[in-house]
Each structure stands twice: as C-alpha cells, then as structure tokens.
BALOBA-1460 file (C-alpha; in Angstrom, 3 decimals):
// residues 191
<rec num="1" residu="p" x="-23.242" y="-10.938" z="2.457"/>
<rec num="2" residu="a" x="-19.443" y="-11.093" z="2.412"/>
<rec num="3" residu="w" x="-19.118" y="-8.749" z="-0.575"/>
<rec num="4" residu="l" x="-21.041" y="-6.048" z="1.260"/>
<rec num="5" residu="v" x="-18.752" y="-6.319" z="4.287"/>
<rec num="6" residu="s" x="-15.554" y="-6.084" z="2.256"/>
<rec num="7" residu="v" x="-16.650" y="-3.350" z="-0.158"/>
<rec num="8" residu="s" x="-18.365" y="-1.140" z="2.429"/>
<rec num="9" residu="g" x="-15.440" y="-1.403" z="4.860"/>
<rec num="10" residu="f" x="-12.956" y="-0.680" z="2.047"/>
<rec num="11" residu="l" x="-14.838" y="2.370" z="0.786"/>
<rec num="12" residu="l" x="-15.429" y="3.702" z="4.306"/>
<rec num="13" residu="g" x="-11.694" y="3.457" z="5.026"/>
<rec num="14" residu="a" x="-10.806" y="5.356" z="1.857"/>
<rec num="15" residu="l" x="-13.487" y="7.996" z="2.458"/>
<rec num="16" residu="f" x="-12.449" y="8.406" z="6.084"/>
<rec num="17" residu="l" x="-8.843" y="9.083" z="5.108"/>
<rec num="18" residu="w" x="-9.897" y="11.420" z="2.298"/>
<rec num="19" residu="g" x="-12.055" y="13.349" z="4.800"/>
<rec num="20" residu="s" x="-9.199" y="13.337" z="7.301"/>
<rec num="21" residu="d" x="-6.890" y="14.823" z="4.685"/>
<rec num="22" residu="k" x="-9.404" y="17.580" z="4.009"/>
<rec num="23" residu="a" x="-9.886" y="18.241" z="7.747"/>
<rec num="24" residu="v" x="-6.131" y="18.352" z="8.416"/>
<rec num="25" residu="g" x="-5.643" y="20.727" z="5.496"/>
<rec num="26" residu="l" x="-8.372" y="23.051" z="6.778"/>
<rec num="27" residu="a" x="-7.090" y="22.942" z="10.342"/>
<rec num="28" residu="r" x="-3.563" y="23.684" z="9.159"/>
<rec num="29" residu="k" x="-4.729" y="26.681" z="7.110"/>
<rec num="30" residu="r" x="-6.734" y="28.059" z="10.033"/>
<rec num="31" residu="a" x="-3.809" y="27.609" z="12.411"/>
<rec num="32" residu="g" x="-1.523" y="29.384" z="9.959"/>
<rec num="33" residu="m" x="0.918" y="26.503" z="9.735"/>
<rec num="34" residu="g" x="2.640" y="27.172" z="6.451"/>
<rec num="35" residu="m" x="4.950" y="24.217" z="6.005"/>
<rec num="36" residu="p" x="6.414" y="24.217" z="2.489"/>
<rec num="37" residu="g" x="5.429" y="21.531" z="0.029"/>
<rec num="38" residu="e" x="2.553" y="20.217" z="2.123"/>
<rec num="39" residu="r" x="5.057" y="18.059" z="4.045"/>
<rec num="40" residu="l" x="3.222" y="18.378" z="7.343"/>
<rec num="41" residu="n" x="-0.054" y="17.259" z="5.757"/>
<rec num="42" residu="r" x="1.652" y="14.229" z="4.206"/>
<rec num="43" residu="i" x="3.328" y="13.250" z="7.476"/>
<rec num="44" residu="i" x="0.048" y="13.512" z="9.389"/>
<rec num="45" residu="m" x="-1.735" y="11.468" z="6.700"/>
<rec num="46" residu="l" x="1.022" y="8.864" z="6.789"/>
<rec num="47" residu="v" x="0.890" y="8.526" z="10.582"/>
<rec num="48" residu="l" x="-2.908" y="8.371" z="10.513"/>
<rec num="49" residu="s" x="-3.035" y="5.788" z="7.734"/>
<rec num="50" residu="i" x="-0.422" y="3.506" z="9.283"/>
<rec num="51" residu="t" x="-2.163" y="3.786" z="12.658"/>
<rec num="52" residu="l" x="-5.531" y="2.945" z="11.093"/>
<rec num="53" residu="h" x="-3.881" y="0.078" z="9.248"/>
<rec num="54" residu="n" x="-2.199" y="-1.248" z="12.412"/>
<rec num="55" residu="i" x="-5.296" y="-1.225" z="14.611"/>
<rec num="56" residu="p" x="-7.158" y="-3.997" z="12.720"/>
<rec num="57" residu="e" x="-3.923" y="-5.978" z="12.418"/>
<rec num="58" residu="g" x="-3.417" y="-5.721" z="16.165"/>
<rec num="59" residu="l" x="-7.035" y="-6.719" z="16.689"/>
<rec num="60" residu="a" x="-6.479" y="-9.771" z="14.469"/>
<rec num="61" residu="v" x="-3.511" y="-10.878" z="16.587"/>
<rec num="62" residu="g" x="-5.406" y="-10.183" z="19.798"/>
<rec num="63" residu="v" x="-8.475" y="-12.082" z="18.613"/>
<rec num="64" residu="a" x="-6.307" y="-15.039" z="17.545"/>
<rec num="65" residu="f" x="-4.736" y="-15.266" z="21.005"/>
<rec num="66" residu="g" x="-7.964" y="-14.385" z="22.815"/>
<rec num="67" residu="a" x="-9.765" y="-17.217" z="21.021"/>
<rec num="68" residu="l" x="-7.315" y="-19.643" z="22.661"/>
<rec num="69" residu="q" x="-9.277" y="-19.131" z="25.889"/>
<rec num="70" residu="r" x="-11.962" y="-21.406" z="24.440"/>
<rec num="71" residu="g" x="-9.508" y="-24.235" z="23.969"/>
<rec num="72" residu="a" x="-5.869" y="-24.204" z="22.990"/>
<rec num="73" residu="s" x="-5.228" y="-26.988" z="20.508"/>
<rec num="74" residu="p" x="-1.691" y="-27.119" z="19.091"/>
<rec num="75" residu="e" x="-3.034" y="-26.008" z="15.700"/>
<rec num="76" residu="a" x="-4.789" y="-22.993" z="17.207"/>
<rec num="77" residu="v" x="-1.659" y="-21.959" z="19.108"/>
<rec num="78" residu="m" x="0.473" y="-22.292" z="15.956"/>
<rec num="79" residu="g" x="-2.116" y="-20.301" z="13.997"/>
<rec num="80" residu="a" x="-2.054" y="-17.477" z="16.536"/>
<rec num="81" residu="v" x="1.747" y="-17.490" z="16.657"/>
<rec num="82" residu="s" x="1.921" y="-17.483" z="12.841"/>
<rec num="83" residu="i" x="-0.441" y="-14.528" z="12.614"/>
<rec num="84" residu="a" x="1.524" y="-12.625" z="15.262"/>
<rec num="85" residu="f" x="4.874" y="-13.410" z="13.617"/>
<rec num="86" residu="g" x="3.703" y="-12.500" z="10.105"/>
<rec num="87" residu="i" x="2.074" y="-9.243" z="11.117"/>
<rec num="88" residu="g" x="4.954" y="-8.360" z="13.439"/>
<rec num="89" residu="l" x="7.516" y="-8.964" z="10.691"/>
<rec num="90" residu="q" x="5.803" y="-6.698" z="8.186"/>
<rec num="91" residu="n" x="5.387" y="-4.013" z="10.856"/>
<rec num="92" residu="f" x="9.060" y="-3.047" z="10.824"/>
<rec num="93" residu="p" x="8.974" y="-1.361" z="7.394"/>
<rec num="94" residu="e" x="5.568" y="0.173" z="8.163"/>
<rec num="95" residu="g" x="6.894" y="1.564" z="11.438"/>
<rec num="96" residu="a" x="9.946" y="2.920" z="9.654"/>
<rec num="97" residu="a" x="7.664" y="4.617" z="7.118"/>
<rec num="98" residu="v" x="6.237" y="6.618" z="10.015"/>
<rec num="99" residu="s" x="9.326" y="6.959" z="12.230"/>
<rec num="100" residu="v" x="11.802" y="8.168" z="9.606"/>
<rec num="101" residu="p" x="9.751" y="11.182" z="8.398"/>
<rec num="102" residu="l" x="8.909" y="12.110" z="11.993"/>
<rec num="103" residu="r" x="12.578" y="11.905" z="12.962"/>
<rec num="104" residu="r" x="13.532" y="13.990" z="9.921"/>
<rec num="105" residu="e" x="11.072" y="16.682" z="11.050"/>
<rec num="106" residu="g" x="12.707" y="16.896" z="14.476"/>
<rec num="107" residu="a" x="10.763" y="14.453" z="16.646"/>
<rec num="108" residu="g" x="12.840" y="12.573" z="19.225"/>
<rec num="109" residu="r" x="13.969" y="9.009" z="18.625"/>
<rec num="110" residu="l" x="11.718" y="7.437" z="21.237"/>
<rec num="111" residu="r" x="8.672" y="9.441" z="20.171"/>
<rec num="112" residu="s" x="9.261" y="8.587" z="16.493"/>
<rec num="113" residu="f" x="9.639" y="4.909" z="17.330"/>
<rec num="114" residu="l" x="6.553" y="4.805" z="19.547"/>
<rec num="115" residu="l" x="4.364" y="6.576" z="17.004"/>
<rec num="116" residu="g" x="5.552" y="4.114" z="14.368"/>
<rec num="117" residu="q" x="5.053" y="0.953" z="16.405"/>
<rec num="118" residu="a" x="2.712" y="1.535" z="19.344"/>
<rec num="119" residu="s" x="-0.761" y="1.353" z="17.812"/>
<rec num="120" residu="e" x="-0.691" y="-2.352" z="17.002"/>
<rec num="121" residu="p" x="0.296" y="-3.770" z="20.427"/>
<rec num="122" residu="v" x="-2.348" y="-1.608" z="22.101"/>
<rec num="123" residu="a" x="-4.967" y="-2.872" z="19.648"/>
<rec num="124" residu="g" x="-3.721" y="-6.450" z="20.169"/>
<rec num="125" residu="v" x="-4.271" y="-6.290" z="23.922"/>
<rec num="126" residu="l" x="-7.674" y="-4.703" z="23.353"/>
<rec num="127" residu="g" x="-8.554" y="-7.442" z="20.846"/>
<rec num="128" residu="a" x="-7.566" y="-10.191" z="23.274"/>
<rec num="129" residu="l" x="-9.714" y="-8.623" z="25.997"/>
<rec num="130" residu="l" x="-12.727" y="-8.076" z="23.745"/>
<rec num="131" residu="v" x="-12.441" y="-11.232" z="21.647"/>
<rec num="132" residu="g" x="-16.168" y="-11.992" z="21.531"/>
<rec num="133" residu="t" x="-17.197" y="-8.511" z="20.455"/>
<rec num="134" residu="v" x="-14.258" y="-7.695" z="18.204"/>
<rec num="135" residu="e" x="-14.436" y="-10.956" z="16.297"/>
<rec num="136" residu="a" x="-17.748" y="-9.869" z="14.798"/>
<rec num="137" residu="i" x="-16.459" y="-6.504" z="13.528"/>
<rec num="138" residu="l" x="-12.982" y="-7.665" z="12.501"/>
<rec num="139" residu="p" x="-13.855" y="-8.171" z="8.790"/>
<rec num="140" residu="y" x="-15.165" y="-4.594" z="8.604"/>
<rec num="141" residu="a" x="-12.106" y="-3.269" z="10.443"/>
<rec num="142" residu="l" x="-9.682" y="-5.103" z="8.150"/>
<rec num="143" residu="a" x="-11.505" y="-3.896" z="5.032"/>
<rec num="144" residu="f" x="-11.531" y="-0.351" z="6.481"/>
<rec num="145" residu="a" x="-7.771" y="-0.531" z="6.993"/>
<rec num="146" residu="a" x="-7.264" y="-1.813" z="3.455"/>
<rec num="147" residu="g" x="-9.234" y="1.096" z="2.018"/>
<rec num="148" residu="a" x="-7.241" y="3.591" z="4.066"/>
<rec num="149" residu="m" x="-3.899" y="2.107" z="3.025"/>
<rec num="150" residu="i" x="-4.807" y="1.854" z="-0.662"/>
<rec num="151" residu="l" x="-5.906" y="5.492" z="-0.711"/>
<rec num="152" residu="v" x="-2.641" y="6.701" z="0.820"/>
<rec num="153" residu="a" x="-0.439" y="4.385" z="-1.252"/>
<rec num="154" residu="v" x="-2.120" y="5.354" z="-4.521"/>
<rec num="155" residu="h" x="-2.302" y="9.063" z="-3.766"/>
<rec num="156" residu="e" x="1.259" y="9.420" z="-2.529"/>
<rec num="157" residu="l" x="3.168" y="6.829" z="-4.560"/>
<rec num="158" residu="i" x="1.693" y="6.860" z="-8.069"/>
<rec num="159" residu="p" x="2.972" y="9.961" z="-9.895"/>
<rec num="160" residu="e" x="0.124" y="9.988" z="-12.424"/>
<rec num="161" residu="c" x="-2.301" y="10.703" z="-9.585"/>
<rec num="162" residu="q" x="-0.564" y="14.029" z="-9.003"/>
<rec num="163" residu="r" x="-0.710" y="15.491" z="-12.525"/>
<rec num="164" residu="n" x="-3.814" y="17.591" z="-11.933"/>
<rec num="165" residu="r" x="-3.204" y="18.089" z="-8.204"/>
<rec num="166" residu="e" x="-4.149" y="21.762" z="-8.049"/>
<rec num="167" residu="a" x="-7.565" y="21.515" z="-9.710"/>
<rec num="168" residu="r" x="-8.678" y="18.021" z="-8.657"/>
<rec num="169" residu="p" x="-6.229" y="16.396" z="-6.248"/>
<rec num="170" residu="y" x="-8.186" y="13.167" z="-5.660"/>
<rec num="171" residu="t" x="-9.828" y="12.431" z="-9.011"/>
<rec num="172" residu="a" x="-7.341" y="9.791" z="-10.208"/>
<rec num="173" residu="t" x="-6.928" y="8.388" z="-6.692"/>
<rec num="174" residu="m" x="-10.674" y="7.888" z="-6.246"/>
<rec num="175" residu="g" x="-10.868" y="6.256" z="-9.662"/>
<rec num="176" residu="i" x="-8.288" y="3.683" z="-8.605"/>
<rec num="177" residu="v" x="-10.031" y="3.179" z="-5.237"/>
<rec num="178" residu="a" x="-13.340" y="2.633" z="-7.046"/>
<rec num="179" residu="g" x="-11.637" y="0.117" z="-9.350"/>
<rec num="180" residu="f" x="-10.275" y="-1.771" z="-6.336"/>
<rec num="181" residu="a" x="-13.748" y="-1.781" z="-4.771"/>
<rec num="182" residu="i" x="-15.380" y="-3.127" z="-7.946"/>
<rec num="183" residu="m" x="-12.758" y="-5.865" z="-8.293"/>
<rec num="184" residu="m" x="-13.197" y="-6.765" z="-4.625"/>
<rec num="185" residu="l" x="-16.955" y="-6.945" z="-5.062"/>
<rec num="186" residu="l" x="-16.622" y="-9.202" z="-8.093"/>
<rec num="187" residu="d" x="-13.988" y="-11.393" z="-6.448"/>
<rec num="188" residu="v" x="-15.909" y="-11.904" z="-3.214"/>
<rec num="189" residu="a" x="-19.406" y="-12.120" z="-4.754"/>
<rec num="190" residu="l" x="-18.466" y="-14.483" z="-7.586"/>
<rec num="191" residu="g" x="-15.844" y="-16.462" z="-5.686"/>
C-alpha cells in the first residue's frame, strides 16, 4: 500500500542519516580529528543529506525524460521540462548550503561547487538510462530523501532540539520525525 511505501522510505532515510551521523562521529574520534564545535561533523552531515536528497530528485528528472522514449506527446515533454526546471531552480539554494560551508573550511571554489551541485545531474543521467527499473523504486527513494532532509533540518535548525544535546542529542529530533511519519501515514492511508 502507498502508506507503507511513504512511511517506510521516510523512516529509513531518517534512520540512515542518524546512523551516518553516529558513524562519522566515531570515525572522527578514532582518527583524532578534533575540530572545535563539531563543525566537521555538521558539514559532513550537510553534504551527505543534500547528496541523498539530490539523488532521488535527479532520478525523478531522469525518469521523466527517459519515459519520453515510449512516446513524446507535447504534454509529456512539458511535464518533463517542468519537473527539470522546478527541481533545477530549487537546487541553487541547496547547492549553496553545501558549497558555502565547504568554501569557508578551505575547499577550492570548483570543488565546493561540484560537491554542491554534482549529485543530481549524475543521478538524472542514471535515471534516464534505467527508467524501467528506477521508476518502480522512485517512490521509496523520494520518501527516503524526505526523511533524510527532515532529520537534518529539524536537528540543525530548530534550537529546541539542542537543549539536551549532551545527554540525548536526538530525542527531540526523533520525536519530530516520528510525528512527521504518523502524519504521513494518516494522510496517505486516509486520503
């Protein structure tokens, strides 16, 4: 059922990013990288979340254009162009959200730009090539990306989530993610 697809993808995305944060933190401690204020961990999480978010978007654009191989009606072409334009337009601030912190930490201009923008075009080409296969998993991938982005946005941008950061850094964040998942389940299941 549709509610299972959306909720499971959403929760898997959030759990994947939570696990990634834990793994990055452990790897950083073992490597002895003592960057003050956990800035390195936040930058890595930001790059990872935006990349995970961009991959399903790129797949959506690729699938839209790849589906034109079956027959390119004017409506289908306009739909694919609209999807590409809309997703491309909102990519500029997302790319800047990755590029600016990387640049501030000393990465070169080209590297910062490519890390901020490159994941979606690569996924778009892949989506166009694998349109038959990707089309079936696209709802899961989009829900996965939504879960990843919500986790990062809530955890990094809502100050109340950081009040008890030392003892339980993800308690409030996971509560909000669970609330999103329940609302999504109710919305999709009940229409």
